[in-house]
KERO-885791 format. One line per field, with one value per residue: x, y, z of N, C-alpha, C in turn; residue number from 1. Coordinates in nm, 2 decimals, padded with zeros to 4 digits. Example, Ala and Ser with C-alpha at 12.3 -4.5 7.8 and 13.67 -1.06 7.14 Angstrom:
<rovexs>
nu	(01.32:01.28)
nv	(-00.57:-00.22)
nw	(00.78:00.71)
cau	(01.23:01.37)
cav	(-00.45:-00.11)
caw	(00.78:00.71)
cu	(01.32:01.29)
cv	(-00.33:00.00)
cw	(00.78:00.79)
num	(1:2)
</rovexs>
This chain:
<rovexs>
nu	(-00.27:-00.47:-00.51:-00.75:-00.58:-00.62:-00.63:-00.58:-00.42:-00.39:-00.21:-00.26:-00.08:00.00:00.29:00.61:00.73:00.58:00.39:00.58:00.68:00.38:00.25:00.43:00.46:00.25:00.23:00.42:00.35:00.09:00.26:00.43:00.21:00.13:-00.05:-00.13:00.02:-00.03:00.14:-00.02:00.12:00.05:00.22:00.53:00.69:00.89:00.96:01.06:01.32:01.55:01.83:02.00:02.11:01.97:01.75:01.42:01.39:01.57:01.50:01.31:01.36:01.52:01.39:01.20:01.35:01.39:01.14:01.09:01.27:01.25:00.98:01.04:01.18:00.98:00.84:00.66:00.42:00.42:00.49:00.30:00.30:00.14:00.24:00.16:00.26:00.44:00.32:00.16:-00.12:-00.51:-00.75:-00.94:-01.18:-01.10:-00.85:-00.93:-01.08:-00.86:-00.79:-00.97:-00.94:-00.72:-00.77:-01.01:-00.88:-00.67:-00.84:-00.86:-00.90:-00.89:-00.81:-00.58:-00.53:-00.43:-00.61:-00.82:-00.92:-00.72:-00.57:-00.41:-00.07:00.00:00.26:00.35:00.24:00.01:00.08:-00.06:-00.10:-00.10:-00.36:-00.59:-00.50:-00.64:-00.90:-00.96:-00.90:-01.07:-01.32:-01.30:-01.32:-01.61:-01.87:-01.77:-01.61:-01.67:-01.95:-02.15:-02.22:-02.08:-01.73:-01.82:-01.63:-01.42:-01.58:-01.56:-01.23:-01.18:-01.23:-01.45:-01.68:-01.58:-01.65:-01.49:-01.38:-01.34:-01.11:-00.82:-00.81:-00.52:-00.30:-00.51:-00.72:-00.90:-00.78:-00.91:-00.84:-00.57:-00.26:-00.03:00.30:00.59:00.74:00.82:00.92:01.19:01.23:01.05:01.17:01.42:01.32:01.24:01.50:01.56:01.51:01.66:01.69:01.53:01.64:01.76:01.94:01.97:01.99:01.82:01.57:01.54:01.46:01.25:01.08:01.04:00.98:00.72:00.54:00.59:00.41:00.15:00.01:-00.31:-00.28:-00.06:00.20:00.50:00.43:00.52:00.36:00.04:-00.13:-00.51:-00.82:-01.14:-01.27:-01.60:-01.67:-02.00)
nv	(01.26:00.97:00.64:00.39:00.06:-00.23:-00.55:-00.73:-00.62:-00.54:-00.49:-00.31:-00.24:-00.13:-00.16:-00.22:-00.08:00.07:00.09:00.18:00.41:00.53:00.51:00.36:00.50:00.44:00.17:00.05:00.15:00.01:-00.26:-00.28:-00.28:-00.55:-00.53:-00.82:-00.75:-00.82:-00.74:-00.73:-00.69:-00.55:-00.53:-00.61:-00.46:-00.40:-00.23:00.01:00.16:00.35:00.26:00.20:-00.08:-00.24:-00.48:-00.60:-00.86:-00.88:-00.63:-00.70:-00.89:-00.79:-00.59:-00.71:-00.87:-00.65:-00.51:-00.68:-00.72:-00.40:-00.41:-00.62:-00.43:-00.29:-00.43:-00.62:-00.87:-01.11:-01.07:-01.04:-01.14:-01.05:-01.01:-00.92:-00.69:-00.37:-00.07:-00.14:-00.23:-00.30:-00.25:-00.55:-00.81:-01.07:-01.01:-00.91:-01.07:-01.20:-01.07:-01.10:-01.31:-01.32:-01.14:-01.33:-01.53:-01.40:-01.27:-01.02:-00.72:-00.44:-00.26:-00.12:00.10:00.27:00.59:00.62:00.77:00.98:01.16:01.36:01.57:01.81:01.82:01.67:01.43:01.19:00.82:00.61:00.36:00.31:00.45:00.24:00.03:00.10:00.15:-00.16:-00.25:-00.13:-00.22:-00.51:-00.51:-00.38:-00.54:-00.78:-00.92:-01.00:-01.10:-01.44:-01.50:-01.34:-01.44:-01.75:-01.96:-01.97:-02.07:-02.30:-02.37:-02.33:-02.05:-01.87:-01.65:-01.33:-00.98:-00.67:-00.46:-00.17:00.08:00.32:00.46:00.64:00.89:01.11:01.35:01.53:01.41:01.28:01.17:01.16:01.07:01.04:00.98:01.06:00.90:00.69:00.77:00.80:00.49:00.46:00.60:00.45:00.23:00.28:00.31:00.10:00.06:00.10:00.03:00.24:00.47:00.79:00.93:00.98:01.18:01.35:01.24:01.21:01.43:01.57:01.37:01.40:01.69:01.61:01.51:01.69:01.86:02.06:01.95:01.95:02.10:02.26:02.15:02.00:01.76:01.52:01.32:01.13:01.10:00.98:00.91:00.79:00.47:00.31:00.01:-00.08)
nw	(01.54:01.77:01.69:01.67:01.63:01.36:01.44:01.23:00.89:00.58:00.27:-00.08:-00.32:-00.63:-00.64:-00.56:-00.35:-00.29:-00.05:00.14:00.08:00.10:00.34:00.53:00.78:00.93:00.91:01.06:01.27:01.36:01.35:01.53:01.75:01.71:01.52:01.22:00.92:00.62:00.25:-00.08:-00.30:-00.66:-00.87:-01.11:-01.09:-01.32:-01.47:-01.37:-01.36:-01.60:-01.66:-01.91:-01.91:-01.74:-01.75:-01.77:-01.61:-01.48:-01.33:-01.18:-01.00:-00.86:-00.77:-00.58:-00.39:-00.27:-00.20:00.01:00.22:00.27:00.37:00.66:00.79:00.88:01.01:00.91:00.80:00.57:00.23:-00.09:-00.41:-00.71:-01.00:-01.21:-01.54:-01.47:-01.49:-01.71:-01.51:-01.52:-01.45:-01.42:-01.45:-01.33:-01.18:-01.03:-00.92:-00.84:-00.61:-00.49:-00.37:-00.25:00.01:00.11:00.22:00.42:00.55:00.64:00.86:00.84:00.47:00.33:00.08:-00.29:-00.33:-00.58:-00.72:-00.73:-00.97:-00.97:-00.84:-00.62:-00.76:-00.94:-01.19:-01.10:-01.06:-01.33:-01.25:-01.01:-00.99:-01.09:-00.89:-00.66:-00.80:-00.77:-00.53:-00.37:-00.57:-00.51:-00.22:-00.17:-00.36:-00.35:-00.21:00.04:-00.13:-00.15:-00.41:-00.56:-00.78:-00.74:-00.78:-00.60:-00.37:-00.36:-00.34:-00.10:00.02:00.20:00.20:00.36:00.54:00.50:00.75:00.74:00.51:00.43:00.21:00.05:-00.03:-00.03:-00.18:00.01:00.30:00.61:00.80:01.01:01.11:01.31:01.27:01.38:01.60:01.48:01.20:01.12:01.07:00.88:00.72:00.68:00.59:00.38:00.26:00.16:-00.13:-00.29:-00.58:-00.71:-00.62:-00.72:-00.50:-00.15:-00.05:-00.05:-00.17:00.16:00.22:00.01:00.15:00.39:00.42:00.28:00.49:00.68:00.97:01.08:01.41:01.58:01.81:01.79:01.77:01.61:01.34:01.25:00.97:00.83:00.60:00.54:00.36:00.50:00.44:00.60:00.60:00.58)
cau	(-00.43:-00.40:-00.55:-00.72:-00.48:-00.67:-00.51:-00.51:-00.45:-00.40:-00.19:-00.29:-00.03:00.08:00.42:00.76:00.80:00.44:00.38:00.68:00.63:00.28:00.22:00.52:00.49:00.13:00.25:00.52:00.28:00.07:00.32:00.48:00.16:00.05:-00.08:-00.02:00.05:00.04:00.16:-00.04:00.18:-00.01:00.27:00.65:00.80:00.99:00.97:01.11:01.45:01.56:01.94:02.00:02.21:01.88:01.69:01.23:01.39:01.59:01.48:01.18:01.36:01.58:01.25:01.14:01.44:01.44:01.04:01.10:01.42:01.17:00.85:01.12:01.19:00.84:00.78:00.54:00.40:00.40:00.45:00.21:00.29:00.05:00.31:00.15:00.39:00.46:00.29:-00.04:-00.22:-00.60:-00.87:-01.02:-01.25:-00.98:-00.76:-01.08:-01.10:-00.70:-00.77:-01.08:-00.90:-00.61:-00.86:-01.04:-00.76:-00.62:-00.90:-00.79:-01.01:-00.86:-00.74:-00.47:-00.53:-00.47:-00.74:-00.84:-00.99:-00.65:-00.51:-00.27:-00.05:00.05:00.39:00.36:00.13:-00.03:00.11:-00.18:-00.06:-00.18:-00.49:-00.57:-00.48:-00.74:-01.00:-00.94:-00.92:-01.24:-01.43:-01.34:-01.39:-01.71:-01.96:-01.76:-01.52:-01.79:-02.07:-02.03:-02.24:-01.93:-01.66:-01.86:-01.56:-01.33:-01.58:-01.49:-01.08:-01.24:-01.23:-01.56:-01.66:-01.48:-01.64:-01.36:-01.45:-01.29:-01.05:-00.75:-00.70:-00.38:-00.28:-00.60:-00.70:-00.91:-00.75:-01.08:-00.84:-00.41:-00.15:00.12:00.43:00.67:00.84:00.88:00.96:01.35:01.22:00.96:01.31:01.52:01.21:01.27:01.62:01.60:01.50:01.83:01.67:01.44:01.68:01.91:02.07:01.92:01.98:01.74:01.46:01.47:01.43:01.17:01.00:01.00:00.84:00.52:00.49:00.56:00.26:00.15:-00.13:-00.40:-00.20:00.09:00.32:00.52:00.49:00.51:00.22:00.04:-00.31:-00.57:-00.94:-01.17:-01.42:-01.65:-01.81:-02.14)
cav	(01.16:00.85:00.59:00.25:-00.03:-00.29:-00.67:-00.73:-00.57:-00.58:-00.33:-00.30:-00.15:-00.11:-00.11:-00.28:00.04:00.22:00.08:00.24:00.59:00.60:00.48:00.33:00.51:00.39:00.08:00.08:00.18:-00.10:-00.40:-00.26:-00.33:-00.68:-00.62:-00.85:-00.70:-00.86:-00.67:-00.76:-00.57:-00.60:-00.56:-00.68:-00.35:-00.45:-00.08:00.11:00.19:00.42:00.24:00.15:-00.18:-00.30:-00.53:-00.62:-00.95:-00.88:-00.56:-00.73:-00.96:-00.75:-00.49:-00.84:-00.83:-00.47:-00.49:-00.79:-00.63:-00.26:-00.54:-00.68:-00.31:-00.22:-00.61:-00.66:-01.04:-01.15:-00.98:-01.16:-01.08:-01.09:-01.04:-00.81:-00.58:-00.27:00.06:-00.25:-00.28:-00.26:-00.35:-00.66:-00.94:-01.20:-00.95:-00.85:-01.26:-01.26:-01.02:-01.13:-01.47:-01.34:-01.11:-01.37:-01.63:-01.40:-01.18:-00.84:-00.61:-00.29:-00.28:00.04:00.10:00.43:00.70:00.61:00.98:01.13:01.18:01.44:01.61:01.96:01.86:01.54:01.31:01.05:00.65:00.49:00.17:00.34:00.43:00.13:-00.09:00.14:00.06:-00.29:-00.28:-00.11:-00.32:-00.68:-00.57:-00.47:-00.61:-00.92:-01.03:-01.02:-01.17:-01.60:-01.50:-01.34:-01.53:-01.82:-02.05:-01.93:-02.16:-02.47:-02.39:-02.35:-01.88:-01.83:-01.45:-01.16:-00.83:-00.54:-00.34:00.01:00.15:00.36:00.53:00.67:00.98:01.15:01.45:01.57:01.40:01.28:01.11:01.19:00.94:01.13:00.89:01.13:00.88:00.65:00.88:00.72:00.42:00.49:00.64:00.30:00.12:00.34:00.35:-00.04:00.04:00.13:00.06:00.33:00.60:00.83:01.07:00.99:01.35:01.45:01.19:01.16:01.58:01.56:01.31:01.52:01.82:01.61:01.50:01.79:01.96:02.15:01.95:02.04:02.17:02.29:02.09:02.04:01.68:01.41:01.25:01.07:01.12:00.88:00.90:00.64:00.44:00.24:-00.10:-00.14)
caw	(01.62:01.80:01.59:01.69:01.59:01.38:01.49:01.09:00.78:00.38:00.22:-00.18:-00.36:-00.75:-00.67:-00.46:-00.26:-00.24:00.06:00.23:00.04:00.12:00.45:00.59:00.91:01.01:00.87:01.13:01.42:01.35:01.31:01.61:01.84:01.69:01.38:01.15:00.81:00.45:00.16:-00.18:-00.43:-00.75:-01.01:-01.05:-01.09:-01.37:-01.59:-01.27:-01.43:-01.65:-01.64:-02.03:-01.90:-01.66:-01.78:-01.72:-01.54:-01.36:-01.24:-01.11:-00.95:-00.76:-00.64:-00.50:-00.30:-00.21:-00.10:00.13:00.30:00.41:00.51:00.71:00.84:00.94:01.07:00.83:00.85:00.50:00.13:-00.17:-00.55:-00.78:-01.08:-01.34:-01.55:-01.47:-01.58:-01.75:-01.45:-01.56:-01.25:-01.49:-01.37:-01.33:-01.16:-00.91:-00.85:-00.73:-00.44:-00.35:-00.30:-00.10:00.14:00.19:00.28:00.53:00.61:00.72:00.92:00.73:00.40:00.29:-00.12:-00.31:-00.38:-00.72:-00.78:-00.73:-01.06:-00.96:-00.70:-00.63:-00.83:-01.03:-01.20:-00.99:-01.13:-01.39:-01.20:-00.87:-00.97:-01.08:-00.78:-00.61:-00.81:-00.79:-00.43:-00.39:-00.60:-00.43:-00.06:-00.20:-00.26:-00.38:-00.10:00.08:-00.12:-00.17:-00.53:-00.66:-00.83:-00.68:-00.77:-00.50:-00.26:-00.39:-00.28:00.13:00.04:00.22:00.22:00.41:00.55:00.51:00.79:00.71:00.40:00.47:00.13:00.05:-00.13:-00.13:-00.23:00.14:00.41:00.71:00.93:01.06:01.16:01.37:01.25:01.43:01.65:01.37:01.09:01.08:01.06:00.75:00.60:00.68:00.45:00.22:00.18:00.11:-00.24:-00.38:-00.76:-00.73:-00.53:-00.73:-00.49:-00.08:00.06:-00.18:-00.13:00.25:00.23:-00.07:00.15:00.51:00.27:00.24:00.65:00.77:00.95:01.26:01.45:01.69:02.00:01.73:01.80:01.46:01.39:01.12:00.98:00.71:00.62:00.46:00.41:00.58:00.37:00.63:00.58:00.71)
cu	(-00.40:-00.57:-00.55:-00.66:-00.56:-00.57:-00.47:-00.53:-00.38:-00.34:-00.14:-00.20:-00.01:00.18:00.52:00.79:00.67:00.40:00.51:00.67:00.49:00.23:00.30:00.49:00.42:00.16:00.35:00.48:00.21:00.11:00.34:00.40:00.08:-00.04:-00.08:-00.10:00.04:00.01:00.02:00.00:00.15:00.06:00.43:00.73:00.93:01.01:01.02:01.23:01.46:01.77:01.91:02.00:02.12:01.79:01.56:01.27:01.45:01.58:01.37:01.20:01.50:01.48:01.20:01.21:01.35:01.25:01.04:01.24:01.35:01.10:00.96:01.16:01.06:00.80:00.66:00.50:00.45:00.40:00.39:00.27:00.22:00.17:00.29:00.18:00.32:00.41:00.13:-00.09:-00.38:-00.65:-00.99:-01.07:-01.18:-00.87:-00.81:-01.08:-00.97:-00.72:-00.82:-01.03:-00.82:-00.72:-00.95:-00.99:-00.74:-00.75:-00.84:-00.92:-01.02:-00.78:-00.68:-00.50:-00.54:-00.60:-00.72:-00.90:-00.92:-00.58:-00.39:-00.26:00.01:00.14:00.42:00.19:00.09:-00.05:-00.09:-00.22:-00.18:-00.36:-00.63:-00.57:-00.59:-00.88:-01.01:-00.95:-01.04:-01.29:-01.41:-01.35:-01.54:-01.79:-01.86:-01.62:-01.65:-01.92:-02.05:-02.10:-02.13:-01.80:-01.73:-01.70:-01.42:-01.38:-01.52:-01.30:-01.13:-01.26:-01.39:-01.52:-01.63:-01.55:-01.50:-01.44:-01.41:-01.14:-00.97:-00.71:-00.62:-00.34:-00.39:-00.60:-00.76:-00.86:-00.90:-00.97:-00.65:-00.36:-00.02:00.20:00.55:00.82:00.86:00.92:01.15:01.32:01.16:01.09:01.38:01.44:01.28:01.40:01.67:01.56:01.53:01.83:01.61:01.51:01.78:01.95:01.90:01.91:01.85:01.57:01.40:01.42:01.26:01.00:00.89:00.93:00.77:00.48:00.46:00.48:00.25:-00.01:-00.20:-00.40:-00.05:00.16:00.38:00.59:00.51:00.37:00.17:-00.13:-00.41:-00.69:-00.98:-01.28:-01.42:-01.72:-01.89:-02.18)
cv	(01.04:00.74:00.40:00.14:-00.19:-00.45:-00.72:-00.63:-00.59:-00.47:-00.35:-00.24:-00.24:-00.21:-00.16:-00.13:00.17:00.19:00.20:00.43:00.63:00.63:00.38:00.36:00.47:00.24:00.00:00.08:00.03:-00.22:-00.40:-00.28:-00.41:-00.64:-00.71:-00.76:-00.72:-00.76:-00.76:-00.64:-00.61:-00.62:-00.59:-00.58:-00.38:-00.36:00.06:00.18:00.26:00.39:00.17:00.01:-00.33:-00.40:-00.61:-00.75:-00.90:-00.76:-00.58:-00.83:-00.88:-00.60:-00.61:-00.85:-00.71:-00.49:-00.56:-00.75:-00.48:-00.33:-00.50:-00.54:-00.26:-00.33:-00.65:-00.83:-01.12:-01.03:-01.10:-01.10:-01.10:-01.13:-00.92:-00.72:-00.44:-00.19:-00.02:-00.24:-00.18:-00.38:-00.45:-00.73:-01.05:-01.12:-00.88:-01.00:-01.29:-01.21:-01.02:-01.26:-01.46:-01.27:-01.23:-01.53:-01.55:-01.29:-01.07:-00.78:-00.49:-00.31:-00.13:00.00:00.20:00.51:00.65:00.72:01.09:01.11:01.27:01.53:01.78:01.96:01.75:01.45:01.22:00.87:00.67:00.37:00.18:00.38:00.34:00.04:-00.02:00.06:-00.09:-00.37:-00.26:-00.18:-00.46:-00.65:-00.50:-00.44:-00.80:-00.99:-01.12:-01.08:-01.28:-01.55:-01.45:-01.42:-01.69:-01.95:-02.09:-02.10:-02.26:-02.43:-02.36:-02.12:-01.86:-01.63:-01.36:-01.07:-00.82:-00.46:-00.19:-00.04:00.23:00.40:00.65:00.79:01.07:01.32:01.62:01.46:01.38:01.21:01.15:01.10:01.05:01.00:00.96:01.00:00.72:00.66:00.79:00.61:00.38:00.47:00.51:00.22:00.13:00.35:00.22:-00.01:00.10:00.22:00.21:00.44:00.65:00.92:01.02:01.06:01.35:01.36:01.21:01.31:01.58:01.49:01.35:01.63:01.78:01.56:01.58:01.85:01.98:02.07:02.00:02.13:02.23:02.31:02.04:01.83:01.60:01.34:01.24:01.07:01.03:00.97:00.77:00.63:00.34:00.17:-00.12:-00.29)
cw	(01.64:01.72:01.61:01.55:01.58:01.44:01.33:00.98:00.69:00.34:00.08:-00.23:-00.53:-00.76:-00.59:-00.42:-00.25:-00.14:00.14:00.21:00.07:00.21:00.53:00.74:01.00:00.97:00.98:01.28:01.41:01.45:01.46:01.80:01.81:01.54:01.34:01.00:00.72:00.39:00.01:-00.24:-00.55:-00.91:-00.97:-01.09:-01.17:-01.49:-01.48:-01.29:-01.56:-01.75:-01.82:-02.00:-01.83:-01.79:-01.69:-01.60:-01.45:-01.27:-01.14:-00.99:-00.84:-00.70:-00.54:-00.35:-00.22:-00.08:00.08:00.20:00.35:00.45:00.61:00.82:00.92:01.04:00.98:00.79:00.79:00.39:00.05:-00.30:-00.64:-00.94:-01.20:-01.37:-01.53:-01.52:-01.70:-01.62:-01.48:-01.43:-01.35:-01.37:-01.31:-01.20:-01.00:-00.82:-00.80:-00.66:-00.42:-00.29:-00.15:00.02:00.20:00.27:00.37:00.58:00.71:00.76:00.82:00.61:00.37:00.13:-00.10:-00.32:-00.52:-00.84:-00.83:-00.88:-01.09:-00.85:-00.73:-00.76:-00.90:-01.06:-01.19:-01.09:-01.13:-01.26:-01.06:-00.88:-00.98:-00.99:-00.69:-00.66:-00.84:-00.64:-00.38:-00.38:-00.53:-00.33:-00.12:-00.31:-00.26:-00.29:-00.02:00.10:-00.22:-00.31:-00.60:-00.68:-00.69:-00.63:-00.62:-00.38:-00.25:-00.36:-00.12:00.10:00.07:00.22:00.36:00.44:00.54:00.60:00.79:00.57:00.46:00.28:00.15:-00.03:-00.19:-00.14:-00.10:00.25:00.53:00.85:00.92:01.13:01.19:01.38:01.31:01.50:01.59:01.18:00.99:01.05:00.91:00.65:00.61:00.57:00.41:00.11:00.11:00.01:-00.31:-00.50:-00.80:-00.63:-00.56:-00.63:-00.32:00.00:00.02:-00.17:-00.02:00.23:00.18:00.10:00.33:00.47:00.30:00.39:00.71:00.84:01.13:01.30:01.55:01.79:01.95:01.76:01.59:01.45:01.23:01.09:00.83:00.75:00.48:00.48:00.44:00.45:00.48:00.64:00.63:00.73)
num	(1:2:3:4:5:6:7:8:9:10:11:12:13:14:15:16:17:18:19:20:21:22:23:24:25:26:27:28:29:30:31:32:33:34:35:36:37:38:39:40:41:42:43:44:45:46:47:48:49:50:51:52:53:54:55:56:57:58:59:60:61:62:63:64:65:66:67:68:69:70:71:72:73:74:75:76:77:78:79:80:81:82:83:84:85:86:87:88:89:90:91:92:93:94:95:96:97:98:99:100:101:102:103:104:105:106:107:108:109:110:111:112:113:114:115:116:117:118:119:120:121:122:123:124:125:126:127:128:129:130:131:132:133:134:135:136:137:138:139:140:141:142:143:144:145:146:147:148:149:150:151:152:153:154:155:156:157:158:159:160:161:162:163:164:165:166:167:168:169:170:171:172:173:174:175:176:177:178:179:180:181:182:183:184:185:186:187:188:189:190:191:192:193:194:195:196:197:198:199:200:201:202:203:204:205:206:207:208:209:210:211:212:213:214:215:216:217:218:219:220:221:222:223:224:225:226:227:228:229:230:231:232:233:234)
</rovexs>
């Protein structure tokens, strides 16, 4: 399906590597078409390892570098980090205010965020941080970012209200929009490969990603695609 490309978008995710796995193809298409994409990564990813020699501090630094490299592959304009502890993400009012501040600062037309209602997939449990990231993103979009009565202290910083027009929820149980990422699928894989600390078996990872994205479109063509649930904000 052809999707209109916004002029600007913000991808709000829990961990480094979430943008690439969830929606790297769509991001690649949008960036190539001139969309200014901002990543807002809520945690530092400091628990994503079972290496007994790894420390949380070193892992956070490694994952930050990996995320920047992946973003560069896709053409992302900037990557912002809120540095919450991995595995402990909660949709608090303080975190909402920090997300609202970045939405007002960069004024994206579209937000991409996890679907907070998705607890389970066919073969695994959705990470609690993903669900929390979805909750805080949605609550920040509506009504907080657009309403000057919410977090009025941000007005003192010159951060005026901003209305996001659409939210693309990734990982929904029932997508209502599909993006054909066939032309950029290899770019998505190349970006995922930047997350070396998270990939034990590259061949297995690529096989699983291919399986999850393979589909037959409405014209009977074999394609690679990413699915979203779209919320249009009035």
